[in-house]
N, C-alpha and C positions, 0 to 999 in steps of 0.2 A: 504494499500500499504506500509506503514512503520511499520506495526505490527511486521514483522519478523526481523526488524533491532535490532542489539545488542546495548547495552548501549554505547559502545565506538564509534558507528556511530554518535550518537547524540553529543558526546563530540567533535568530529572533526568538526561537523557543528557549534556548539557553538564557538569553537576556531577560525574557519574561519570568522564567523560573527563579533566576538570581534576584530580580526585582521583588519577587513575592516574599523572599526571605529578608531582603534588605529594607524594604519600606515598612515603616511602623504605623502609618496611617491606615486604618481599616477600610475607609471609603476608597482610597487610592488602590488598595490591594483588591477590592471588589471589582473595580473597573479593570484592573490588570487581569484578573481571572477571566472576566468576560471577554476580554480581547484575546487571551490565550486560547480560549475555547471557540473563538470565531476564526482564528488563524487557519485551522485545518478543515474549514468548511468544504473546500473543493475535493479534499480526500474523502471525507465522509459521504459527500453527495454522490459519489460514483458506486456506493454500496448497493448491491442489489440490481443495478442496471447496467453494470460494466459488460456483462455477457451480451446483452441486447445491443448495446452501443457499438461493440466491436464485432458483432455477428459471429460470436464463438459459442453460442448456446448449444449447438449440436455436438460440439467437441467437449465442452465443459460438463454438460449434463449427461454425457454418455458413460461416465465412470460409475462404479458401484456406490450406491448410497450418496447421491449428490446432495440431497437435502441435509442429512445428518452430518456429513463430513464438511462439505464445502460451505454451507451456510454458517455453520458454527465457526469455521476458520475465518470467514469474512467478518462475522460479528466480533470475534476475538481480536482480530486486527484493528478493527475500529475502536474497541475498548483500550487496546494498547496505545493507540494514538492519543486517546483522551488522557490516559494515565501519564504518558510522556509529556504532553503539553501542559498538564496540570500538576506535575510532580512537586514543584516548588510550593504550590498553594497547599497541597496535602502535607508537605513536610512542615510548613509554618503552622498548620493547625495541630499537628502532632506535637511540636515543640511548645505550643501554647497550651496543650492539654484540652483542646476544644473538640471533644469526642463526638458530640452531636453534629458539629459543623463538619467534621471529617466524614461522618456517615452521610450527611447531605451532599458533600462533594462526590462521594463514591456513587451515590444514586445518580447524580448528574453525569458522571463519567460513564455509567451504564445506559442512561436514558438517551443520550445523543446518538450513539451508534445504533441503538435499537430503532429509534425514530428514522434514521437514515436508511436502514435496511428495510424496514416496513414500507416506507414511502417509495423506495427504489424498486422493490419487488412488485408492488401494486401498480405504480405508475409507469415503470419501464424507462424513466427518465430521471436525471438529476435535478431537474428544475423545481419539482414540487418540494423536495426536501430544502433546497436552498431558499425558497420563498417562506415556507412554514418556519424553518429554524431562524431565519432573519427576523421574522415577526416575533417569535417567542423570545429570541435573544434581546431584541430591542425593548420590548415591554417588560420582560421579566427581570433579568439581571441589570440591564442598563438603566431602566427607569424605576426599578425596585417595586414592581407590582407583585405583591406576595403570592397571589394565586398562580402566576406564570413564572415564578422563581424556581426553575428546575435545578439551578446550581446550589441553592441554599445559601445565597450571599446575604440575604436580609434576615434580621432577628425575627421579624414578623412571620415570615414563612416558616421558620423552625418552630415558633410558638404555636402556629396554627396546625402543624403536622403535615405541611405541604410535601416534604420529602417522602412521606409514606404514600401519599397519593401517586407521586411520580414513580415510586418503586413498583406500585401496582400497574401503573400505565406501562412501564418498562416491560413487565411480564406479558401484558396484553399485546404490546407491539412485537415481542419476540414470537408469540403465537401467530400473530397476523403475518409475520415474515415467513414462517414455516408454511402457512397456507398459501401465501403469495408465490413462494418458490415452487410448491407443488403444482400450482396453477400454471407457472411458466414452463415447467417440465412437461406437463401432460396436455398442453394445448398447442 
């Protein structure tokens, strides 16, 4: 998933993760986390639709157990990108002993690739994820709307239990991804 990224893409990620550890202001750190999880949007948006875009579905789907093996591998790659781009923010929460904030961060790291995979398998395009994710990103973490705060950057979202809702939505999105991939294979 990250094989095509240029060297400067990694420099930006390292810089954002170092900034997460160096910046003491929580509001600035929240903005940095939102930017860090916007940076790989083009990597995530290809999830679930890459085979259709490159017309390789006949080759890719011809292996044994394409849903179980390949879909999980794609989802895991997306989760690894989320963990990579947000590692400094997770480390900061661990160092501060903010365990509920760390759990909310983990839910966000699982939610984003799940959303990308579900929308990619159902739409067959990267555009739907890009639009939906930008909308959620702008209203949730950037404008601190607690109901749309899938990253858990606001205290209000944590107090309302919003990360638990996004954890449930993540499970639902994974299920929809499985159904969408089966639909891609058998149609």
